matplotlib code that plots the C-alpha trace (Angstrom):
import matplotlib.pyplot as plt

x = [0.0, 2.9, 3.9, 0.6, 0.5, 3.3, 1.7, -1.7, -0.1, 1.8, -1.4, -3.3, -0.7, -0.4, -4.2, -4.4, -1.8, -3.5, -7.0, -5.5, -3.9, -7.1, -9.6, -7.5, -6.7, -10.4, -11.3, -8.5, -9.2, -12.9, -15.0, -13.9, -13.6, -17.1, -18.4, -16.9, -18.4, -21.9, -21.7, -20.7, -23.5, -26.1, -24.9, -25.2, -28.8, -29.8, -28.5, -30.4, -33.6, -34.4, -37.1, -34.7, -34.4, -30.9, -30.8, -28.6, -25.6, -23.9, -20.5, -21.3, -22.5, -19.3, -16.8, -15.5, -12.5, -14.7, -16.4, -13.0, -11.7, -14.8, -14.4, -10.7, -11.7, -14.4, -12.1, -9.5, -12.1, -13.4, -9.8, -9.3, -12.6, -11.8, -8.5, -10.3, -13.1, -10.5, -8.8, -12.1, -12.8, -9.5, -10.3, -13.7, -12.3, -10.6, -14.0, -14.3, -11.0, -10.4, -7.8, -8.5, -9.1, -11.1, -13.4, -16.9, -17.1, -13.4, -12.3, -9.3, -7.6, -5.2, -2.3, -3.3, -3.2, 0.5, -0.1, -2.9, -0.8, 1.9, -0.7, -1.5, 2.2, 2.8, 0.5, 2.2, 3.1, 0.4, -2.3, -1.2, -1.7, -5.3, -8.2, -9.1, -5.6, -4.8, -8.0, -7.6, -4.0, -4.9, -7.6, -5.4, -2.7, -5.2, -6.6, -3.1, -2.4, -5.7, -7.5, -10.7, -13.1, -14.7, -11.3, -10.7, -14.0, -13.2, -9.7, -10.8, -13.8, -11.5, -9.3, -12.4, -13.6, -10.2, -10.2, -13.6, -12.5, -9.3, -11.3, -13.7, -10.9, -9.3, -12.5, -11.6, -9.9, -12.8, -15.3, -13.1, -13.2, -17.0, -17.1, -14.7, -16.6, -19.7, -17.3, -15.6, -19.1, -19.9, -16.5, -17.7, -21.0, -19.2, -16.9, -19.8, -21.9, -18.8, -18.2, -21.9, -21.9, -18.7, -20.6, -23.8, -23.2, -23.3, -26.7, -28.0, -26.9, -28.8, -26.0, -26.8, -24.6, -21.7, -24.1, -25.9, -22.7, -21.3, -24.6, -24.4, -20.9, -22.4, -25.3, -23.6, -20.7, -23.0, -25.3, -22.4, -20.7, -23.9, -24.7, -21.2, -21.4, -24.7, -23.1, -19.9, -21.7, -23.8, -20.5, -19.0, -21.9, -21.8, -18.1, -18.7, -21.5, -19.1, -16.5, -19.0, -20.3, -16.7, -16.1, -19.5, -18.8, -15.3, -16.9, -19.4, -16.5, -14.6, -17.7, -18.3, -14.7, -12.8, -14.7, -17.3, -14.5, -12.6, -12.7, -11.0, -10.4]
y = [0.0, 2.4, 2.2, 3.5, 6.7, 8.7, 7.9, 9.1, 12.2, 13.1, 12.6, 15.0, 17.7, 17.3, 17.4, 20.5, 22.3, 21.1, 22.3, 25.8, 26.1, 25.0, 27.0, 30.2, 29.9, 29.6, 32.6, 34.8, 33.9, 33.4, 34.1, 37.5, 39.1, 37.9, 39.0, 42.5, 42.7, 41.7, 44.2, 47.0, 46.1, 46.1, 49.4, 51.0, 49.6, 50.9, 54.4, 54.3, 52.8, 53.5, 50.8, 48.2, 45.1, 43.6, 39.9, 37.7, 36.6, 33.3, 34.9, 37.6, 35.2, 33.1, 35.9, 36.6, 35.1, 33.1, 31.3, 30.6, 29.1, 27.0, 25.6, 24.8, 22.9, 21.1, 19.8, 18.9, 16.9, 15.2, 14.2, 12.6, 10.8, 9.6, 8.2, 6.4, 5.2, 3.6, 1.9, 0.5, -0.7, -2.6, -4.1, -5.2, -6.8, -9.4, -10.6, -12.2, -14.2, -17.5, -16.5, -19.8, -22.4, -25.0, -27.3, -27.8, -30.5, -30.3, -29.4, -27.4, -29.1, -27.2, -29.1, -27.7, -24.0, -23.6, -24.6, -22.0, -19.4, -19.9, -19.1, -15.8, -15.0, -15.7, -12.7, -9.3, -7.2, -4.6, -7.3, -8.9, -5.5, -5.4, -6.3, -9.8, -11.3, -9.9, -11.2, -14.7, -14.9, -13.9, -16.5, -19.3, -18.4, -18.4, -21.8, -23.3, -22.0, -22.6, -25.3, -23.4, -22.3, -19.6, -18.1, -17.9, -16.0, -13.6, -12.9, -12.4, -10.2, -8.2, -7.4, -6.3, -4.1, -2.5, -1.7, -0.2, 2.1, 3.0, 3.9, 6.0, 7.9, 8.7, 10.5, 13.2, 15.4, 15.3, 16.0, 19.0, 20.3, 19.9, 21.9, 24.5, 25.4, 26.9, 28.7, 30.3, 31.3, 32.9, 34.8, 36.2, 37.2, 39.1, 40.7, 41.8, 43.2, 45.0, 46.7, 47.6, 49.2, 51.1, 52.6, 53.4, 57.2, 56.9, 55.1, 58.0, 60.4, 58.3, 56.2, 52.6, 51.0, 50.1, 48.9, 46.6, 45.2, 44.5, 42.8, 40.8, 39.5, 38.6, 36.6, 35.1, 33.6, 31.9, 30.6, 29.0, 27.6, 26.0, 24.6, 23.1, 21.7, 19.9, 18.2, 17.3, 15.8, 13.6, 12.3, 11.8, 9.7, 7.7, 7.0, 6.0, 3.7, 2.1, 1.5, 0.0, -2.3, -3.4, -4.6, -6.4, -8.1, -9.1, -10.8, -12.6, -13.7, -15.1, -17.0, -18.6, -19.3, -20.0, -20.6, -23.0, -25.2, -25.4, -28.7, -30.0, -33.7]
z = [0.0, 0.6, -3.0, -4.1, -2.0, -3.8, -7.2, -6.1, -4.4, -7.5, -9.6, -7.3, -7.5, -11.3, -11.8, -9.7, -11.8, -15.0, -13.7, -12.8, -16.3, -18.2, -16.2, -16.1, -19.8, -20.6, -18.4, -19.8, -23.5, -23.5, -20.4, -19.3, -22.8, -23.7, -20.3, -20.7, -24.2, -22.9, -20.1, -22.5, -24.9, -22.2, -20.8, -24.2, -24.6, -21.2, -22.1, -25.4, -23.9, -20.2, -20.3, -21.5, -19.2, -19.2, -19.8, -17.6, -19.6, -18.7, -19.2, -16.8, -14.2, -14.2, -14.8, -11.3, -9.4, -7.0, -9.8, -11.4, -8.2, -7.8, -11.3, -10.6, -7.4, -9.3, -12.0, -9.4, -7.4, -10.5, -11.5, -8.0, -8.2, -11.7, -10.4, -7.6, -9.9, -12.3, -9.3, -8.1, -11.7, -11.7, -8.4, -9.7, -12.8, -10.5, -9.5, -13.0, -12.6, -10.9, -8.3, -6.5, -9.3, -7.5, -9.5, -8.3, -5.7, -4.8, -1.3, 0.0, 2.9, 5.3, 3.6, 0.2, 1.2, 0.3, -3.3, -3.6, -1.9, -4.5, -7.2, -5.5, -5.1, -8.8, -9.6, -10.5, -7.5, -8.3, -8.5, -5.2, -3.5, -4.5, -2.2, -3.4, -3.5, -0.1, 1.4, -0.1, 0.9, 4.4, 4.5, 3.2, 5.7, 8.6, 7.4, 7.4, 10.9, 12.7, 10.5, 11.4, 8.6, 10.9, 11.5, 7.7, 7.2, 10.0, 8.7, 5.1, 6.1, 8.3, 5.3, 3.4, 6.3, 6.6, 2.9, 3.2, 6.0, 4.0, 0.9, 3.0, 4.7, 1.4, 0.4, 3.0, 0.5, -1.9, 0.9, 1.9, -1.7, -1.8, 1.4, 0.2, -3.0, -1.2, 1.2, -1.8, -3.0, 0.3, 0.2, -3.2, -1.5, 1.3, -1.2, -3.5, -0.6, 0.8, -2.6, -2.9, 0.5, -0.4, -3.3, -1.4, -1.7, -5.5, -5.3, -3.1, -5.8, -8.4, -10.0, -9.1, -11.7, -9.4, -6.7, -9.0, -10.4, -7.0, -5.9, -9.1, -7.9, -4.6, -5.9, -8.9, -6.9, -4.4, -7.2, -9.2, -6.1, -4.8, -8.2, -8.5, -5.0, -5.8, -8.8, -6.9, -3.9, -6.3, -7.8, -4.3, -3.2, -6.4, -5.8, -2.2, -3.4, -5.9, -3.1, -0.7, -3.4, -4.2, -0.6, -0.5, -3.8, -2.5, 0.5, -1.7, -4.0, -1.0, 0.2, -3.2, -4.4, -1.2, 2.1, 0.8, -0.6, 2.7, 4.6, 7.7, 7.9]

ax = plt.figure().add_subplot(projection="3d")
ax.plot(x, y, z, "-o")
ax.set_aspect("equal")
plt.show()
């Protein structure tokens, strides 16, 4: 397990850098120029027609720094979840393989466990580190030592439970990002309201342009952040469901392909 951590850590840092480059590049080249053009066009129409009702432009809604930061965190969280989803898919693919090739009706005796352990040890190192090989190897070792089928089930299930707890704990970063995105939106709200209050004297004089723009910053940042948070939390729960399903299927696999074949003379 220690070999995996640096790889995932490097992937997280690299994906964050890529997310910053992509989102900032899109904002600089597309979003902010289009938002400025829409705002100028609407200002001209308002000056020409006092009864003109300005339409809400998507570019204006997402133009501010808080929305940019929210999109960066969203892409970063999606990259991390994609990495974990691929890892879970690779774990699930082992469910279709015969890691313990036992014909129907045959039994595994305590004296036979060494032969089956050799088959697990013959797998590539990365495959041996996955959930099913580790659980099966632990179960075979326990059966060789104790000659007790119940102990085998307890040991193998314990490996699955520990894996479930590990997978859940590794979602902490994603949950933090999902919490941080609405917080960034609220920061934009505070910033927008503060700028609006700073221009209150202009509104008293009849110029409400600056106040409305600042209030737009406040509401737009919260709106985008909450919308992204809803989507992100849905994906987090789907990933968590996939991980829980993986450990349950691993227990079922162990029951069908290992435990029911065990026999003590």
